[in-house]
C-alpha positions as CSV (number, residue, x, y, z in Angstrom):
1,S,6.0,-21.0,1.8
2,C,4.9,-18.8,-1.1
3,K,1.8,-19.8,-3.0
4,I,1.4,-19.2,-6.7
5,F,-2.0,-18.0,-7.7
6,Y,-3.7,-20.2,-10.3
7,A,-1.1,-23.0,-9.7
8,K,-2.7,-25.4,-12.3
9,D,-2.5,-22.7,-15.0
10,P,-0.3,-19.9,-13.7
11,L,-0.6,-16.4,-15.1
12,K,2.5,-14.5,-16.3
13,I,1.4,-10.9,-16.0
14,V,3.5,-8.5,-18.1
15,R,1.7,-5.1,-17.8
16,A,-1.3,-3.3,-16.4
17,Q,-3.5,-0.3,-17.2
18,G,-6.3,1.0,-15.1
19,Q,-8.1,-1.8,-13.4
20,Y,-6.8,-4.5,-15.8
21,M,-3.7,-6.7,-16.0
22,F,-2.5,-8.3,-19.2
23,D,-0.7,-11.6,-19.6
24,E,2.1,-12.4,-22.0
25,K,-0.5,-13.4,-24.6
26,G,-2.4,-10.1,-24.4
27,E,-5.3,-11.7,-22.4
28,K,-7.0,-9.1,-20.1
29,Y,-7.8,-9.7,-16.5
30,L,-9.8,-7.6,-14.0
31,D,-7.4,-6.9,-11.1
32,C,-9.3,-7.6,-7.9
33,I,-6.4,-8.4,-5.6
34,N,-3.6,-5.9,-6.0
35,N,-3.6,-2.5,-4.2
36,V,-4.9,-0.6,-7.2
37,A,-8.5,0.0,-6.1
38,H,-7.8,3.7,-5.4
39,V,-6.6,4.9,-8.8
40,G,-5.7,1.8,-10.9
41,H,-2.5,0.8,-12.6
42,S,-0.4,3.3,-14.6
43,H,-2.5,6.3,-13.6
44,P,-1.0,9.4,-15.4
45,Y,-1.3,11.7,-12.3
46,V,0.4,9.1,-10.0
47,I,3.2,8.5,-12.6
48,K,3.8,12.2,-12.9
49,A,3.9,12.8,-9.2
50,A,6.1,9.8,-8.5
51,T,8.5,10.7,-11.2
52,K,8.7,14.3,-9.9
53,Q,9.4,13.0,-6.4
54,M,12.0,10.4,-7.5
55,E,13.8,13.1,-9.5
56,L,14.2,15.0,-6.2
57,L,14.6,12.3,-3.6
58,N,13.8,8.6,-3.4
59,T,14.1,7.3,0.1
60,N,11.8,6.0,2.9
61,A,10.4,7.4,6.0
62,R,13.4,6.8,8.3
63,F,14.8,10.2,7.3
64,L,13.2,13.6,8.2
65,H,11.6,15.5,5.4
66,D,9.0,18.3,5.3
67,N,6.8,16.4,2.9
68,L,6.1,13.7,5.6
69,V,4.9,16.3,8.1
70,Q,2.9,18.2,5.5
71,Y,1.2,15.1,4.3
72,A,0.4,14.0,7.9
73,Q,-1.1,17.5,8.6
74,R,-3.2,17.4,5.4
75,L,-4.4,13.8,6.2
76,T,-5.3,14.4,9.8
77,A,-7.1,17.6,9.0
78,T,-9.7,15.4,7.3
79,L,-10.1,13.1,10.3
80,P,-11.7,13.2,13.7
81,E,-9.4,14.5,16.6
82,K,-9.0,10.9,17.9
83,L,-7.3,10.0,14.7
84,S,-4.6,12.7,14.9
85,V,-1.4,10.5,14.7
86,C,0.1,9.1,11.6
87,Y,2.4,6.1,11.3
88,F,3.8,5.8,7.8
89,V,4.6,2.2,6.7
90,N,5.6,0.5,3.5
91,S,2.8,-2.1,3.1
92,G,-0.3,-3.7,4.5
93,S,1.9,-6.3,6.2
94,E,3.8,-3.6,8.0
95,A,0.6,-1.9,8.9
96,N,-0.8,-5.1,10.4
97,D,2.4,-5.8,12.3
98,L,2.4,-2.2,13.7
99,A,-1.3,-2.5,14.7
100,L,-0.6,-5.8,16.6
101,R,2.4,-4.3,18.4
102,L,0.4,-1.2,19.4
103,A,-2.5,-3.2,20.6
104,R,-0.3,-5.6,22.6
105,Q,1.6,-2.7,24.2
106,Y,-1.7,-0.9,25.0
107,R,-3.5,-3.9,26.4
108,G,-0.6,-5.8,27.8
109,H,-1.8,-9.1,26.2
110,Q,-0.3,-11.3,23.4
111,D,-3.6,-13.0,22.3
112,V,-5.0,-12.4,18.9
113,I,-8.2,-13.6,17.2
114,T,-8.2,-13.6,13.4
115,L,-10.7,-14.6,10.7
116,E,-9.7,-16.2,7.5
């Protein structure tokens, strides 16, 4: 059920830097579909922060850790009071799944309307 992008002439991407991805031949492509719009690929600050964290602990949000609470507090301090709860998830798919479950629980309905 997975779809290969550019099926007639598939891309084999081997590296990325900033907003660009590079194929095995060195051809440069502007990345408009991956989740890099915030800081880009291979951002030095993100790499440094991720490396520092992975040297200390590399796990997910199922275990308690002060950093989760501190991050949630910093994040919600920038938002209106109505947005004072954080749910940490792994991906956009998980976020969508959680949003659907919350909406269904709140409204008591199973119906969904989506746009393609």
